[in-house]
C-alpha positions as CSV (number, residue, x, y, z in Angstrom):
1,X,55.3,168.3,133.3
2,X,54.5,166.7,130.0
3,X,56.7,163.5,129.1
4,X,58.9,163.7,126.0
5,X,57.5,160.5,124.5
6,X,54.0,159.3,124.8
7,X,55.3,155.7,125.2
8,X,58.9,154.5,125.6
9,X,60.1,150.9,125.1
10,X,63.4,149.7,126.3
11,X,64.9,146.5,125.0
12,X,67.3,144.8,127.3
13,X,70.5,143.8,125.7
14,X,72.5,142.7,128.8
15,X,75.8,140.8,128.1
16,X,77.0,138.6,130.9
17,X,80.5,137.1,130.9
18,X,79.4,134.3,133.2
19,X,77.2,131.3,131.9
20,X,74.2,132.9,133.7
21,X,71.3,133.7,131.2
22,X,71.3,137.1,129.7
23,X,69.0,138.8,127.1
24,X,71.8,139.3,124.6
25,X,71.8,135.4,124.0
26,X,68.5,135.8,122.2
27,X,69.3,137.9,119.0
28,X,68.0,141.0,120.8
29,X,70.3,143.5,118.9
30,X,68.8,142.5,115.8
31,X,65.2,142.6,117.1
32,X,65.8,146.1,118.7
33,X,67.1,147.4,115.4
34,X,64.1,145.9,113.6
35,X,61.7,147.7,116.1
36,X,63.6,150.9,115.7
37,X,63.7,150.8,112.0
38,X,59.9,150.0,111.7
39,X,59.0,152.8,114.0
40,X,61.2,155.3,112.2
41,X,59.9,154.2,108.7
42,X,56.5,155.0,110.0
43,X,57.5,158.3,111.3
44,X,56.5,157.3,114.9
45,X,59.5,158.2,116.8
46,X,60.7,161.5,118.3
47,X,59.1,164.2,120.7
48,X,55.5,163.6,121.4
49,X,55.7,160.2,119.9
50,X,57.3,156.8,120.7
51,X,60.8,156.2,122.0
52,X,62.7,153.0,121.3
53,X,65.9,152.5,123.2
54,X,68.4,149.8,123.9
55,X,69.1,149.2,127.5
56,X,71.7,147.2,129.5
57,X,70.4,144.9,132.4
58,X,66.7,145.5,133.3
59,X,67.1,142.9,136.1
60,X,65.1,140.2,134.4
61,X,67.5,138.3,132.2
62,X,66.4,134.9,133.6
63,X,63.1,135.4,131.7
64,X,64.6,137.0,128.6
65,X,64.6,138.4,126.2
66,X,62.6,141.3,127.8
67,X,61.3,144.8,127.0
68,X,59.3,147.1,129.1
69,X,57.1,149.9,128.0
70,X,56.9,153.1,130.0
71,X,55.0,155.0,131.5
72,X,52.7,151.9,131.4
73,X,55.1,149.7,133.3
74,X,54.2,146.7,131.0
75,X,56.9,144.0,130.7
76,X,57.1,141.8,127.7
77,X,59.0,138.6,126.7
78,X,59.3,138.3,123.0
79,X,61.0,135.8,120.6
80,X,60.8,137.1,117.1
81,X,59.7,139.9,114.6
82,X,56.1,138.9,114.8
83,X,56.0,139.5,118.5
84,X,57.8,142.8,118.0
85,X,55.1,143.8,115.3
86,X,52.4,142.8,117.7
87,X,53.9,144.9,120.7
88,X,54.3,147.9,118.2
89,X,50.8,147.7,116.5
90,X,48.7,146.6,119.5
91,X,50.4,148.5,122.4
92,X,52.6,151.4,121.1
93,X,50.1,152.3,118.4
94,X,46.9,151.0,119.6
95,X,47.2,151.4,123.3
96,X,46.3,147.7,124.2
97,X,48.9,145.6,126.0
98,X,49.6,142.3,124.5
99,X,48.3,139.8,127.1
100,X,50.1,136.8,125.5
101,X,53.5,138.3,125.7
102,X,53.2,140.2,129.0
103,X,55.0,139.1,132.1
104,X,54.6,140.2,135.7
């Protein structure tokens, strides 16, 4: 069965009520929107292309903020728009994971 997307990136936007770390403490909503807008503007989203989605807890908030690219199962920690640009250009478009942002 063919996948709907060639690559699908999920940005954790978990919100915890406790004082425990969570991805939402790192401006992830704006960075997710930035990634989605960039990819839409470049006509990169949709069937047979790239998916950009927001997610609740991905279980790695202590590392946060995090994103994961499927089907590659590559996890990233990112900080700003430059990191997002690098993930989009190198990994989602170019097929090469960004080693400096990759987490195990």
